C-alpha positions as CSV (number, residue, x, y, z in Angstrom):
1,X,21.3,-17.9,32.8
2,X,19.1,-19.5,30.3
3,X,19.8,-23.0,29.2
4,X,18.9,-22.7,25.7
5,X,21.8,-24.5,23.9
6,X,20.6,-28.2,24.7
7,X,17.0,-27.1,24.1
8,X,18.0,-25.9,20.5
9,X,20.0,-29.0,19.9
10,X,17.2,-31.3,20.9
11,X,14.7,-29.3,19.0
12,X,16.8,-29.6,15.8
13,X,17.1,-33.3,16.3
14,X,13.1,-33.6,16.7
15,X,12.8,-31.2,13.7
16,X,15.2,-33.4,11.6
17,X,13.3,-36.6,12.6
18,X,10.0,-35.0,11.5
19,X,11.4,-33.6,8.3
20,X,12.7,-37.0,7.6
21,X,9.4,-38.8,8.2
22,X,7.5,-36.1,6.0
23,X,10.3,-36.7,3.0
24,X,9.7,-40.5,3.3
25,X,5.9,-40.2,3.4
26,X,5.7,-37.9,0.5
27,X,8.4,-37.6,-1.9
28,X,10.2,-40.9,-1.4
29,X,6.9,-42.8,-1.6
30,X,5.7,-40.9,-4.7
31,X,9.1,-41.2,-6.5
32,X,9.3,-44.7,-5.7
33,X,5.8,-45.5,-6.9
34,X,6.5,-43.6,-10.2
35,X,9.8,-45.4,-10.6
36,X,8.3,-48.8,-10.1
37,X,5.4,-48.0,-12.5
38,X,7.8,-46.9,-15.2
39,X,10.0,-50.0,-14.8
40,X,6.9,-52.3,-14.7
41,X,5.4,-50.8,-17.8
42,X,8.8,-51.1,-19.7
43,X,8.9,-54.8,-18.6
44,X,5.5,-55.6,-19.6
45,X,6.0,-53.8,-23.0
46,X,8.8,-56.0,-23.8
47,X,6.8,-59.0,-22.8
48,X,3.9,-57.8,-25.0
49,X,6.2,-57.3,-28.0
50,X,7.7,-60.8,-27.7
51,X,4.2,-62.2,-27.4
52,X,3.1,-60.4,-30.3
53,X,6.0,-61.5,-32.5
54,X,6.6,-65.1,-31.3
55,X,2.9,-66.2,-30.4
56,X,0.1,-64.0,-31.6
57,X,1.7,-63.8,-35.2
58,X,1.9,-67.6,-35.4
59,X,-1.7,-67.8,-34.4
60,X,-3.0,-65.6,-37.1
61,X,-0.8,-67.4,-39.7
62,X,-2.6,-70.7,-38.4
63,X,0.8,-72.1,-37.3
64,X,-0.4,-72.4,-33.8
65,X,-3.9,-73.8,-32.7
66,X,-6.1,-71.7,-30.5
67,X,-5.8,-74.3,-27.7
68,X,-2.0,-74.2,-27.7
69,X,-1.8,-70.4,-27.7
70,X,-4.3,-70.4,-24.8
71,X,-2.1,-72.6,-22.8
72,X,1.1,-70.7,-23.6
73,X,-0.7,-67.3,-22.4
74,X,-1.9,-69.2,-19.2
75,X,1.9,-70.1,-18.5
76,X,3.2,-66.8,-19.3
77,X,0.5,-64.8,-17.4
78,X,1.3,-67.0,-14.2
79,X,5.1,-66.0,-14.5
80,X,4.1,-62.4,-15.0
81,X,1.6,-62.4,-12.3
82,X,-0.7,-60.5,-15.0
83,X,-3.6,-61.3,-17.4
84,X,-2.8,-61.6,-21.1
85,X,-5.5,-60.7,-23.8
86,X,-5.3,-60.9,-27.4
87,X,-8.0,-58.8,-29.1
88,X,-8.8,-58.0,-32.7
89,X,-9.1,-54.4,-34.2
90,X,-12.8,-54.3,-33.1
91,X,-12.1,-55.1,-29.5
92,X,-13.1,-58.9,-29.5
93,X,-11.2,-60.8,-26.9
94,X,-9.9,-64.0,-28.8
95,X,-7.6,-65.1,-26.1
96,X,-7.9,-64.5,-22.4
97,X,-5.2,-66.2,-20.0
98,X,-7.8,-66.0,-17.2
99,X,-10.6,-67.4,-19.0
100,X,-10.2,-70.6,-21.1
101,X,-14.1,-70.8,-21.8
102,X,-14.2,-68.6,-24.5
103,X,-15.5,-70.1,-27.8
104,X,-14.7,-69.0,-31.0
105,X,-18.4,-68.3,-31.7
106,X,-18.8,-66.1,-28.8
107,X,-15.9,-63.8,-28.5
108,X,-16.6,-61.1,-25.8
109,X,-16.3,-57.6,-27.1
110,X,-14.9,-54.8,-25.1
111,X,-17.4,-52.2,-25.1
112,X,-16.1,-48.7,-26.2
113,X,-12.5,-50.2,-27.0
114,X,-10.7,-47.6,-28.9
115,X,-6.9,-48.0,-29.2
116,X,-6.6,-44.3,-29.6
117,X,-7.4,-44.1,-25.8
118,X,-3.9,-44.9,-25.2
119,X,-2.7,-41.7,-26.9
120,X,1.1,-41.6,-27.6
121,X,1.6,-43.8,-24.6
122,X,1.8,-47.7,-24.6
123,X,0.6,-48.1,-21.1
124,X,-2.7,-46.6,-19.0
125,X,-4.0,-47.2,-15.7
126,X,-7.7,-47.7,-14.6
127,X,-10.3,-50.5,-14.7
128,X,-9.7,-50.9,-18.5
129,X,-13.5,-49.8,-19.7
130,X,-14.9,-51.3,-16.5
131,X,-13.7,-54.8,-17.2
132,X,-11.8,-55.1,-13.8
133,X,-13.0,-54.3,-10.1
134,X,-9.7,-52.6,-9.3
135,X,-7.2,-50.3,-11.2
136,X,-4.8,-52.4,-13.3
137,X,-1.7,-51.4,-15.3
138,X,-2.4,-52.1,-19.1
139,X,0.1,-52.2,-21.7
140,X,-0.5,-53.0,-25.4
141,X,1.5,-53.9,-28.6
142,X,0.2,-54.2,-32.0
143,X,0.2,-57.6,-34.1
144,X,1.5,-56.7,-37.4
145,X,1.6,-59.4,-40.1
146,X,2.5,-58.3,-43.6
147,X,2.6,-54.7,-42.7
148,X,-1.1,-55.0,-41.6
149,X,-2.3,-54.6,-38.1
150,X,-4.2,-57.7,-37.2
151,X,-5.1,-57.1,-33.5
152,X,-3.3,-56.2,-30.1
153,X,-1.6,-58.0,-27.3
154,X,-2.8,-56.4,-24.2
155,X,-1.3,-57.3,-20.6
156,X,-3.0,-56.1,-17.5
157,X,-1.2,-56.1,-14.0
158,X,-3.2,-55.3,-10.7
159,X,-1.8,-52.0,-9.4
160,X,-2.1,-53.4,-6.0
161,X,1.1,-55.5,-6.8
162,X,3.0,-52.4,-7.7
163,X,1.5,-50.6,-4.7
164,X,2.6,-53.6,-2.6
165,X,6.1,-53.4,-4.0
166,X,6.4,-49.8,-3.2
167,X,5.2,-50.3,0.3
168,X,7.8,-52.7,0.8
169,X,10.5,-50.4,-0.5
170,X,9.1,-47.7,1.7
171,X,9.1,-49.8,4.6
172,X,12.7,-50.5,4.1
173,X,13.3,-46.9,3.8
174,X,11.5,-46.3,7.0
175,X,13.5,-49.0,8.6
176,X,16.8,-47.5,7.4
177,X,15.8,-43.9,8.5
178,X,14.9,-45.2,11.8
179,X,18.3,-46.8,12.2
180,X,19.6,-43.3,11.2
181,X,17.6,-41.6,13.7
182,X,18.6,-44.1,16.3
183,X,22.3,-43.5,15.5
184,X,21.5,-39.7,15.5
185,X,20.2,-40.2,19.0
186,X,23.1,-42.1,20.2
187,X,25.3,-39.5,19.0
188,X,23.1,-36.9,20.6
189,X,23.7,-38.9,23.9
190,X,27.3,-39.0,23.4
191,X,27.4,-35.3,22.7
192,X,25.5,-34.7,25.9
193,X,27.9,-36.6,27.9
194,X,31.1,-35.7,26.3
195,X,30.5,-32.1,25.3
196,X,27.2,-30.6,26.9
197,X,27.7,-31.9,30.5
198,X,31.3,-30.7,30.7
199,X,30.3,-27.4,29.1
200,X,27.7,-26.9,31.9
201,X,30.2,-27.7,34.5
202,X,32.4,-25.1,32.9
203,X,29.8,-22.6,32.7
204,X,28.7,-23.0,36.3
205,X,32.4,-22.6,37.3
206,X,32.6,-19.4,35.2
207,X,29.7,-18.1,37.1
208,X,31.3,-18.8,40.4
209,X,34.5,-17.2,39.1
210,X,32.5,-14.1,37.9
211,X,31.0,-13.8,41.5
212,X,34.5,-13.9,43.1
213,X,34.6,-17.6,44.2
214,X,37.9,-19.1,42.8
215,X,37.8,-22.2,44.9
216,X,35.4,-24.2,42.6
217,X,37.3,-26.8,40.6
218,X,36.2,-28.1,37.2
219,X,36.5,-31.9,37.5
220,X,36.9,-32.8,33.7
221,X,39.7,-34.9,32.8
222,X,39.5,-35.3,29.0
223,X,42.4,-34.8,26.7
224,X,40.4,-32.9,24.1
225,X,39.8,-29.3,23.8
226,X,37.1,-29.3,26.3
227,X,39.5,-30.8,28.8
228,X,42.2,-28.2,27.8
229,X,39.7,-25.5,28.4
230,X,38.8,-27.0,31.7
231,X,42.3,-27.0,32.7
232,X,42.9,-23.6,31.6
233,X,40.0,-22.2,33.5
234,X,41.2,-24.2,36.6
235,X,44.8,-22.5,36.2
236,X,43.1,-19.1,35.7
237,X,41.0,-19.4,38.7
238,X,44.0,-20.5,40.8
239,X,46.1,-17.5,39.5
240,X,43.1,-15.2,40.1
241,X,42.7,-16.6,43.6
242,X,46.5,-16.0,44.1
243,X,46.3,-12.7,42.6
244,X,43.4,-11.7,44.9
245,X,45.3,-13.1,47.9
246,X,48.3,-11.0,46.9
247,X,46.3,-7.8,46.3
248,X,44.9,-8.1,49.8
249,X,48.4,-8.6,51.2
250,X,49.6,-5.8,48.9
251,X,47.0,-3.3,50.4
252,X,47.8,-4.7,54.1
253,X,51.6,-4.1,53.4
254,X,51.1,-0.7,51.9
255,X,48.6,0.4,54.7
256,X,51.2,-1.0,57.3
257,X,54.2,0.8,55.7
258,X,52.3,4.2,55.4
259,X,50.7,3.8,59.0
260,X,53.8,3.4,60.9
261,X,55.8,6.5,59.7
262,X,52.5,8.6,59.8
263,X,51.9,7.4,63.3
264,X,55.3,8.4,64.4
265,X,55.1,11.7,62.7
266,X,51.6,12.4,64.3
267,X,52.9,11.4,67.7
268,X,55.8,13.5,67.6
269,X,54.1,16.7,66.4
270,X,51.3,16.4,68.8
271,X,53.9,16.0,71.6
272,X,55.9,19.1,70.5
273,X,52.6,20.9,70.3
274,X,51.3,20.1,73.7
275,X,54.8,20.7,75.4
276,X,55.4,17.1,76.1
277,X,58.7,17.3,74.1
278,X,60.8,20.4,75.5
279,X,62.0,22.8,72.9
280,X,65.6,21.9,73.5
281,X,64.8,18.4,72.3
282,X,62.7,19.3,69.3
283,X,65.3,19.3,66.8
284,X,66.0,15.6,67.5
285,X,62.5,14.7,66.8
286,X,62.4,16.8,64.0
287,X,65.0,14.8,62.4
288,X,63.0,11.7,63.2
289,X,60.0,13.3,61.5
290,X,62.5,14.3,58.4
291,X,63.6,10.7,58.2
292,X,60.1,9.1,58.5
293,X,59.1,11.8,55.8
294,X,61.8,10.7,53.3
295,X,61.0,7.2,54.1
296,X,57.3,8.0,53.0
297,X,58.6,9.7,50.0
298,X,60.8,6.9,49.0
299,X,58.1,4.3,49.5
300,X,55.6,6.4,47.3
301,X,58.2,7.0,44.5
302,X,58.9,3.2,44.6
303,X,55.1,2.5,44.2
304,X,54.8,5.2,41.3
305,X,57.9,3.4,39.5
306,X,56.3,0.1,39.8
307,X,52.8,1.3,38.6
308,X,54.5,3.0,35.5
309,X,56.7,-0.1,34.7
310,X,53.5,-2.3,34.8
311,X,51.1,-0.3,32.7
312,X,52.5,0.1,29.1
313,X,55.9,-1.3,29.6
314,X,59.0,0.7,30.6
315,X,60.4,3.7,28.4
316,X,64.0,3.1,28.2
317,X,66.7,5.3,27.0
318,X,69.2,2.9,25.3
319,X,72.7,3.9,25.1
320,X,76.2,2.4,25.4
321,X,78.0,3.1,28.6
322,X,80.8,1.5,30.7
323,X,79.4,-0.8,33.4
324,X,82.7,-1.0,35.1
325,X,82.8,2.6,35.7
326,X,79.2,2.6,36.9
327,X,80.1,-0.1,39.4
328,X,83.1,1.9,40.7
329,X,80.9,5.1,41.1
330,X,77.9,3.4,42.7
331,X,80.0,1.9,45.5
332,X,81.1,5.5,46.4
333,X,77.6,6.1,47.6
334,X,78.0,3.5,50.4
335,X,81.3,4.6,51.7
336,X,80.0,6.1,54.8
337,X,77.9,3.0,56.0
338,X,80.6,0.6,54.8
339,X,83.2,2.3,57.0
340,X,81.0,2.1,60.0
341,X,80.5,-1.7,59.5
342,X,83.8,-2.4,58.3
343,X,82.6,-3.9,55.0
344,X,85.0,-3.6,52.0
345,X,84.4,-4.1,48.2
346,X,86.4,-6.9,46.1
347,X,85.8,-5.7,42.5
348,X,86.6,-8.4,39.8
349,X,86.1,-6.6,36.7
350,X,86.7,-7.5,33.1
351,X,88.9,-5.0,31.4
352,X,89.4,-1.3,32.2
353,X,86.5,-0.5,30.3
354,X,83.5,-2.7,29.5
355,X,80.7,-1.1,27.4
356,X,77.1,-2.4,27.5
357,X,73.8,-1.3,25.8
358,X,71.0,-0.4,28.0
359,X,69.2,2.5,30.0
360,X,72.1,3.9,32.0
361,X,69.9,5.5,34.8
362,X,67.9,2.3,35.2
363,X,70.7,0.0,35.4
364,X,72.5,2.2,38.0
365,X,69.2,1.9,39.9
366,X,69.6,-1.8,39.7
367,X,73.1,-1.7,40.9
368,X,72.2,0.7,43.9
369,X,69.4,-1.6,45.0
370,X,71.4,-4.7,44.8
371,X,74.5,-3.2,46.5
372,X,72.3,-1.7,49.1
373,X,70.7,-5.0,50.0
374,X,74.3,-6.6,50.2
375,X,75.4,-3.9,52.5
376,X,72.4,-4.1,54.8
377,X,72.5,-8.0,55.2
378,X,76.2,-8.4,55.4
379,X,78.0,-9.1,58.7
380,X,80.5,-6.5,60.2
381,X,84.0,-6.8,58.8
382,X,83.0,-8.9,55.7
383,X,83.4,-8.2,52.1
384,X,81.1,-7.9,49.1
385,X,82.3,-9.2,45.8
386,X,81.3,-7.5,42.5
387,X,82.3,-9.1,39.4
388,X,81.7,-8.7,35.6
389,X,82.4,-11.1,32.8
390,X,81.7,-11.7,29.1
391,X,80.1,-14.9,27.7
392,X,78.2,-15.2,24.4
393,X,78.0,-11.6,23.5
394,X,76.4,-11.0,27.1
395,X,77.8,-9.3,30.2
396,X,77.2,-11.0,33.4
397,X,77.3,-8.8,36.5
398,X,77.5,-10.5,39.9
399,X,76.9,-8.9,43.4
400,X,77.9,-11.4,46.2
401,X,77.7,-11.0,49.9
402,X,78.6,-13.3,52.7
403,X,75.7,-12.2,54.9
404,X,72.6,-13.8,56.5
405,X,71.4,-15.4,53.3
406,X,67.9,-16.1,52.2
407,X,65.8,-19.2,53.5
408,X,65.2,-21.7,50.5
409,X,61.4,-21.2,50.9
410,X,61.7,-17.5,50.3
411,X,63.8,-17.5,47.1
412,X,60.8,-17.5,44.7
413,X,59.1,-14.9,46.8
414,X,61.8,-12.1,47.2
415,X,60.6,-10.7,43.8
416,X,57.1,-10.1,45.0
417,X,56.3,-6.5,46.1
418,X,56.5,-5.7,49.8
419,X,58.0,-9.2,50.5
420,X,60.3,-9.5,53.4
421,X,61.8,-12.6,54.9
422,X,61.5,-13.1,58.6
423,X,65.4,-12.6,58.8
424,X,65.2,-9.4,56.8
425,X,62.6,-7.9,59.1
426,X,64.8,-7.6,62.3
427,X,67.7,-6.7,60.2
428,X,66.1,-4.0,57.8
429,X,63.3,-2.1,59.2
430,X,63.8,0.7,57.0
431,X,63.2,-1.1,53.7
432,X,60.0,-0.9,51.7
433,X,60.2,-4.5,50.2
434,X,59.9,-2.8,46.7
435,X,63.6,-2.8,45.8
436,X,63.8,-6.2,44.2
437,X,60.6,-6.0,42.4
438,X,61.8,-2.9,40.8
439,X,65.2,-4.6,40.0
440,X,63.5,-7.4,38.1
441,X,60.9,-5.0,36.2
442,X,63.9,-3.1,35.0
443,X,66.0,-6.2,33.8
444,X,63.0,-7.8,32.2
445,X,62.4,-4.5,30.3
446,X,65.8,-5.0,28.8
447,X,64.8,-8.5,27.9
448,X,67.5,-9.9,30.0
449,X,67.7,-12.3,33.1
450,X,68.5,-12.1,36.8
451,X,69.0,-15.1,39.1
452,X,69.8,-15.4,42.8
453,X,71.8,-18.0,44.5
454,X,71.7,-17.9,48.3
455,X,72.5,-20.1,51.4
456,X,71.2,-19.2,54.9
457,X,73.9,-18.2,57.0
458,X,76.6,-18.2,54.1
459,X,75.5,-15.4,51.8
460,X,73.7,-14.3,48.6
461,X,74.7,-13.7,45.0
462,X,72.6,-11.8,42.5
463,X,73.6,-12.2,38.9
464,X,72.0,-10.3,36.0
465,X,72.9,-10.0,32.3
466,X,73.2,-7.1,29.8
467,X,73.9,-7.1,26.1
468,X,77.5,-6.3,25.2
469,X,77.7,-3.2,23.2
470,X,78.5,-3.8,19.4
471,X,81.3,-1.3,19.7
472,X,82.8,-3.3,22.5
473,X,82.2,-6.5,20.4
474,X,83.8,-5.0,17.3
475,X,86.9,-4.2,19.3
476,X,87.4,-7.6,20.5
């Protein structure tokens, strides 16, 4: 079997990790850089506006000296970590926070300066007309006095500062993603231990079961769904093993029960053909052959009945009938053998007539089998008690003998096909071991119950239930 499930899971994890790194390196870094650039631009623009209104305007109105303004710009530029320029409309640098040596007679001029280069934006990036060796973010705002534009406040901040902040944020993101991947890996290990390894055990066991080896036990003791599945499969394997053993016993029993009468028939026929059995004695052995043939026929019919019962359920011809009358009629069948053994019947029947609902023919088969067993295993000169009673809209039918009884370790096995206790084998060599199996199938098809109470050396009692007829219930 290909072991692909775990490989797929591991591949999915690695793909998830790779995709996460790609996303952080591209989209996250780009979006973070754009966000920080936008935020920094807005912050610097607000600062530029404040400088234009509160400082530059005072300078143009001669309220503040150039030296005082220079000192103020230097202090603010330190706070902002940026260079602050005040330029006039022609691009002459009047104040530079990074250069206090500028004289009024020698104002440097920005070559190619054109405020229109900013377009509709208030910020641009670059070397600002080659005045910086590296890219900077430049923000401007006009200095307006009396509705006239007298110049501009420019703030230049190195992009390296913003890039550094971006990298710090991305590093934090990488660290967070790393923790997420680590947690995911721990979850993967837990999944491997809790789910995958048990599933491998279950799969290996299932392979063994498929090959007919039901001895393998799945050693999983969790109380979750996986543990429940393992316990279910263990139970299934045990039941299949038991079923396989029972099938072997079933085939062995069928073979034995067919072989014995066939061997007898073959032997007697050959003896008659080769003259070993004289003609005057052939009638005796023909009767034996007839008896064995009837035994084979009974065994075959019982097997056919059990097979028919177990395929698609039993077809029942439901009707109301008198169970008391059926009991009286059935015991007449055993009059001959009961006379020979001195067995009597003690009937304790509720009412003269007791109507029940069921398949009359099949219930008569149940009664016949139970009474037949009671007669077979009863001692000579004993009695068999048959009783009917009514309780909770059900009729209880009891067949009780005072015979050899059933050993306690065989009680649960008597319903198995072909099962015979060691005591019954010597007592009943003619039985097929299928009678009680047929009885149970019929009672269960009626959705009723049958129980047995037995004490070895004392006797056995079989009790089964039937639904009380609606007519009988109405009359009462």
